[in-house]
C-alpha positions as CSV (number, residue, x, y, z in Angstrom):
1,X,-44.0,-37.6,-67.0
2,X,-47.2,-35.4,-66.2
3,X,-48.2,-33.7,-70.1
4,X,-48.4,-30.4,-68.5
5,X,-45.3,-30.9,-66.6
6,X,-43.5,-31.7,-69.6
7,X,-44.8,-28.9,-71.8
8,X,-43.9,-26.1,-69.3
9,X,-40.3,-27.7,-69.2
10,X,-40.5,-28.4,-72.8
11,X,-41.5,-24.0,-73.0
12,X,-38.1,-23.5,-70.9
13,X,-36.3,-25.6,-72.5
14,X,-37.0,-22.6,-75.7
15,X,-37.0,-19.9,-73.4
16,X,-33.3,-21.3,-72.3
17,X,-34.5,-20.6,-68.1
18,X,-34.4,-24.1,-67.5
19,X,-31.5,-24.9,-65.1
20,X,-28.8,-27.8,-65.6
21,X,-29.8,-31.0,-65.1
22,X,-33.3,-30.5,-66.8
23,X,-31.2,-28.9,-69.4
24,X,-29.5,-32.2,-70.1
25,X,-33.0,-34.3,-69.2
26,X,-34.2,-32.7,-72.0
27,X,-31.5,-33.4,-74.9
28,X,-30.9,-36.3,-72.6
29,X,-34.0,-37.0,-74.3
30,X,-34.1,-35.4,-77.8
31,X,-31.1,-37.4,-78.7
32,X,-32.7,-41.1,-77.4
33,X,-34.2,-40.2,-80.7
34,X,-33.1,-41.7,-83.9
35,X,-34.8,-42.5,-87.5
36,X,-34.9,-46.5,-87.3
37,X,-35.8,-46.6,-82.8
38,X,-39.3,-44.9,-82.6
39,X,-40.0,-45.2,-78.6
40,X,-43.0,-44.2,-78.4
41,X,-43.8,-41.7,-75.1
42,X,-47.4,-42.1,-74.4
43,X,-49.6,-45.0,-74.3
44,X,-51.9,-44.5,-76.6
45,X,-51.3,-42.9,-80.3
46,X,-53.7,-39.5,-80.4
47,X,-52.2,-38.7,-77.2
48,X,-49.0,-38.7,-78.6
49,X,-50.4,-36.8,-82.4
50,X,-52.4,-34.6,-79.9
51,X,-48.5,-33.4,-77.9
52,X,-47.1,-33.0,-80.9
53,X,-49.4,-30.9,-82.8
54,X,-49.1,-28.8,-79.1
55,X,-45.4,-28.7,-78.9
56,X,-45.7,-27.5,-82.3
57,X,-46.9,-24.7,-81.3
58,X,-45.5,-24.0,-78.7
59,X,-42.1,-23.8,-80.5
60,X,-44.6,-21.4,-83.3
61,X,-45.1,-19.2,-80.0
62,X,-41.7,-19.1,-78.9
63,X,-39.8,-19.0,-81.8
64,X,-42.1,-15.2,-82.4
65,X,-41.6,-14.5,-79.0
66,X,-37.9,-14.8,-80.2
67,X,-38.3,-13.0,-82.9
68,X,-40.4,-10.3,-81.8
69,X,-38.2,-9.4,-78.4
70,X,-35.4,-9.0,-81.0
71,X,-37.4,-7.2,-82.2
72,X,-38.3,-4.6,-80.3
73,X,-34.8,-4.5,-79.2
74,X,-33.8,-3.3,-82.5
75,X,-37.1,-1.3,-82.1
76,X,-35.4,0.7,-79.3
77,X,-32.0,0.7,-79.8
78,X,-33.4,2.5,-83.3
79,X,-35.5,4.7,-80.9
80,X,-32.0,6.0,-78.6
81,X,-30.6,6.4,-81.7
82,X,-32.8,8.6,-82.6
83,X,-33.9,10.3,-79.4
84,X,-30.0,11.2,-78.7
85,X,-29.5,12.4,-82.7
86,X,-32.1,14.8,-82.0
87,X,-30.6,16.0,-78.5
88,X,-27.8,16.0,-79.8
89,X,-28.9,18.6,-82.4
90,X,-31.6,20.5,-80.0
91,X,-27.8,20.7,-78.4
92,X,-25.9,22.3,-81.1
93,X,-28.6,24.2,-81.6
94,X,-29.2,26.5,-78.9
95,X,-25.3,27.0,-78.2
96,X,-25.3,28.2,-81.9
97,X,-28.6,30.2,-81.6
98,X,-26.9,33.1,-83.2
99,X,-23.5,31.7,-84.0
100,X,-23.6,29.9,-87.4
101,X,-28.1,29.4,-87.6
102,X,-28.4,33.4,-88.7
103,X,-28.5,34.7,-92.1
104,X,-26.7,36.9,-93.2
105,X,-27.2,39.6,-95.7
106,X,-25.2,41.6,-97.5
107,X,-25.8,45.0,-98.5
108,X,-23.5,47.1,-100.7
109,X,-23.9,50.9,-101.3
110,X,-22.6,52.0,-105.0
111,X,-20.1,54.8,-105.7
112,X,-21.6,58.2,-105.1
113,X,-24.0,56.9,-102.9
114,X,-25.0,57.0,-98.7
115,X,-26.9,53.7,-97.7
116,X,-29.4,53.5,-95.0
117,X,-30.8,50.5,-92.8
118,X,-32.6,50.0,-90.0
119,X,-32.0,46.9,-88.2
120,X,-33.7,43.6,-86.4
121,X,-33.1,45.9,-83.0
122,X,-33.7,49.2,-84.9
123,X,-30.5,49.8,-84.4
124,X,-29.7,52.1,-87.6
125,X,-26.8,52.2,-90.2
126,X,-25.8,54.0,-92.4
127,X,-23.2,52.7,-94.9
128,X,-21.5,55.5,-97.1
129,X,-20.1,54.5,-100.9
130,X,-18.4,51.9,-102.1
131,X,-19.4,50.3,-98.9
132,X,-19.7,45.8,-98.2
133,X,-21.8,45.6,-94.6
134,X,-23.3,42.2,-94.3
135,X,-26.1,41.9,-91.3
136,X,-28.6,38.6,-89.8
137,X,-31.6,38.3,-90.5
138,X,-31.9,38.2,-87.0
139,X,-29.5,39.5,-83.9
140,X,-29.3,35.7,-81.9
141,X,-29.0,35.2,-77.6
142,X,-26.1,36.0,-77.1
143,X,-24.8,39.4,-78.9
144,X,-25.5,41.7,-82.1
145,X,-23.2,41.2,-84.8
146,X,-22.4,42.5,-87.8
147,X,-20.4,43.0,-89.7
148,X,-18.3,45.6,-92.6
149,X,-16.2,43.9,-95.3
150,X,-15.2,47.4,-96.8
151,X,-16.1,50.1,-96.3
152,X,-17.6,52.8,-94.2
153,X,-20.9,53.4,-91.9
154,X,-22.1,55.1,-89.0
155,X,-23.7,53.3,-86.5
156,X,-27.1,54.2,-84.1
157,X,-27.2,52.0,-81.5
158,X,-30.0,50.3,-79.7
159,X,-29.4,50.2,-76.3
160,X,-29.6,47.1,-75.5
161,X,-27.2,45.8,-72.1
162,X,-27.7,42.5,-72.3
163,X,-27.0,42.2,-76.0
164,X,-24.1,44.0,-76.8
165,X,-23.3,44.7,-80.0
166,X,-20.9,44.3,-82.1
167,X,-18.7,45.2,-86.0
168,X,-16.4,43.4,-86.4
169,X,-14.4,44.4,-89.4
170,X,-11.1,41.9,-92.0
171,X,-9.0,43.2,-88.5
172,X,-10.7,45.9,-86.0
173,X,-13.4,44.6,-83.9
174,X,-15.5,47.1,-81.9
175,X,-17.7,46.1,-79.2
176,X,-20.7,48.4,-77.6
177,X,-24.0,48.6,-75.9
178,X,-25.9,51.5,-76.8
179,X,-24.4,53.6,-78.5
180,X,-23.8,56.3,-82.1
181,X,-20.2,55.9,-83.6
182,X,-17.9,55.8,-87.0
183,X,-15.9,53.8,-88.8
184,X,-13.6,53.6,-91.4
185,X,-12.4,50.4,-93.0
186,X,-11.4,51.3,-96.7
187,X,-9.0,48.8,-97.1
188,X,-7.4,51.9,-99.6
189,X,-6.5,53.8,-97.7
190,X,-4.3,51.3,-95.7
191,X,-5.3,52.2,-92.0
192,X,-9.0,52.2,-89.4
193,X,-10.9,54.9,-87.8
194,X,-13.0,54.2,-85.2
195,X,-14.7,57.5,-84.0
196,X,-17.2,57.7,-80.5
197,X,-20.0,60.4,-80.9
198,X,-21.5,59.5,-77.8
199,X,-21.7,56.4,-75.1
200,X,-18.3,54.3,-74.9
201,X,-16.4,52.2,-77.6
202,X,-14.2,49.2,-77.2
203,X,-11.6,48.5,-79.8
204,X,-9.9,45.5,-80.7
205,X,-8.0,43.5,-83.2
206,X,-6.6,39.9,-82.8
207,X,-4.0,40.1,-80.0
208,X,-6.9,41.7,-77.1
209,X,-8.6,45.0,-75.8
210,X,-6.4,48.2,-77.6
211,X,-8.7,51.1,-76.4
212,X,-12.1,52.2,-74.6
213,X,-13.1,55.5,-76.6
214,X,-15.1,57.6,-75.5
215,X,-17.4,60.5,-76.8
216,X,-15.0,63.6,-79.5
217,X,-12.2,60.1,-79.7
218,X,-10.6,58.8,-82.9
219,X,-8.9,55.2,-82.0
220,X,-6.8,55.3,-85.5
221,X,-5.6,51.5,-86.6
222,X,-2.5,51.2,-88.8
223,X,-3.2,48.1,-91.1
224,X,0.3,47.6,-91.8
225,X,2.1,48.0,-88.3
226,X,-0.5,46.8,-86.5
227,X,-0.4,49.7,-83.9
228,X,-3.2,52.9,-83.2
229,X,-3.7,56.7,-82.4
230,X,-5.7,57.3,-80.3
231,X,-6.5,61.4,-81.2
232,X,-9.2,64.5,-80.0
233,X,-12.2,64.1,-83.0
234,X,-15.1,66.6,-83.6
235,X,-17.5,63.2,-83.8
236,X,-19.5,65.7,-86.1
237,X,-18.0,66.3,-88.8
238,X,-16.8,61.9,-88.4
239,X,-20.5,60.9,-89.4
240,X,-21.0,64.4,-91.4
241,X,-21.2,62.6,-94.7
242,X,-24.4,61.1,-93.8
243,X,-25.8,63.9,-95.1
244,X,-23.2,65.0,-97.5
245,X,-20.1,66.4,-96.3
246,X,-17.5,65.3,-96.1
247,X,-14.3,66.3,-94.0
248,X,-10.6,66.1,-95.0
249,X,-8.5,66.1,-91.7
250,X,-4.2,66.4,-93.2
251,X,-5.1,63.7,-95.6
252,X,-2.3,62.7,-97.8
253,X,-2.9,62.9,-102.1
254,X,-4.4,59.2,-101.7
255,X,-7.0,59.9,-99.2
256,X,-7.8,62.9,-101.5
257,X,-7.8,61.1,-105.1
258,X,-9.7,57.9,-102.8
259,X,-12.5,60.2,-101.6
260,X,-13.0,62.6,-105.1
261,X,-13.2,58.4,-106.8
262,X,-16.6,57.2,-104.1
263,X,-18.2,60.4,-104.3
264,X,-17.7,61.7,-107.3
265,X,-16.2,58.7,-110.0
266,X,-13.2,61.2,-110.7
267,X,-10.0,59.5,-111.0
268,X,-7.8,62.0,-110.0
269,X,-4.2,62.1,-110.3
270,X,-0.6,64.2,-110.7
271,X,2.5,63.6,-112.2
272,X,3.9,66.1,-109.7
273,X,5.4,65.5,-107.0
274,X,5.3,68.5,-104.9
275,X,1.3,67.5,-105.2
276,X,1.4,63.6,-104.6
277,X,3.1,65.4,-101.1
278,X,0.8,67.5,-100.2
279,X,-1.8,68.3,-97.0
280,X,-5.2,69.0,-97.2
281,X,-8.2,70.1,-95.2
282,X,-11.8,70.9,-96.4
283,X,-14.9,70.4,-97.2
284,X,-16.1,68.7,-100.2
285,X,-20.1,69.3,-100.3
286,X,-21.3,65.7,-102.5
287,X,-24.0,68.6,-103.0
288,X,-21.9,70.3,-104.9
289,X,-20.7,70.3,-108.6
290,X,-17.5,68.8,-110.1
291,X,-16.0,72.0,-111.1
292,X,-16.5,73.5,-107.5
293,X,-14.7,70.8,-105.9
294,X,-11.7,70.6,-108.0
295,X,-10.9,74.9,-107.9
296,X,-11.3,74.5,-104.1
297,X,-8.8,72.3,-103.9
298,X,-6.4,74.0,-106.4
299,X,-7.1,76.8,-104.4
300,X,-5.4,75.6,-101.0
301,X,-1.8,75.2,-102.8
302,X,-2.6,77.5,-106.0
303,X,-2.4,75.2,-108.5
304,X,-4.7,74.2,-111.8
305,X,-6.0,71.1,-113.3
306,X,-7.0,69.5,-116.7
307,X,-10.8,67.5,-117.3
308,X,-11.5,65.5,-119.1
309,X,-14.4,63.5,-118.6
310,X,-13.4,61.4,-115.2
311,X,-9.9,62.0,-115.8
312,X,-8.5,64.4,-113.9
313,X,-4.9,65.9,-113.4
314,X,-3.1,68.1,-111.1
315,X,-0.1,70.5,-112.2
């Protein structure tokens, strides 16, 4: 056998690139050797040593090629997995833009205080005393969503038809494009009120759309029954608290107590059953003194009051 043909045959054999007939020839040749009989393949010893070195060199190169092929395969596999992972992460980030990627900042207004905020889209929101609102550091590409977790807020929303503005309370969601409206969602009052000053507002709960409100319309949602009613409401009065005037319209004693607590920090009570069943219609000026406010309240139903610090009893 010629030397070059032999080298080619061995190389193909090691690369597993030989027909079965040639594969058998190499196997037969290999097994023809044993420890007791050395059959010379070449006539001259120098040729034999030279061929042995070349075979070893070729075997070594083949092992390296095989190793590098496996390494390349591993690298290609790892690269494919990495690319797929990065693609998935990028896709999730694109899909979730503004869904869960925004960082929400919580703002709280203490008793007796009204706070004004400017949102990332330049919309303005006032939050009433005892309120908490969560606002994102930036709005996403689909919508502008804020969470009124507790309390009352008046929104003056920048118009943007492509990005709806959504105010979410624990129970009711309000959706607008560009308008101004008030949302009152104090849990202690057992109802949510949405009042529109300008534009149109869509109000929904977990069951779906309840109503689309126009200016001077108010939706009252009962937290216990889940039912709602629509009423006429002077929008100017619904937002006047932003400047210190609080209008109570047909308010029960519980709402009166809550309002005085929010505005002045007073704890109002009464042991008189009649007083607890009264209804109150009045404007409370937060800039007025506590004494003047209490006198105004008692004058409605001809009552009196006793005050000890922040504790007030009407009798």
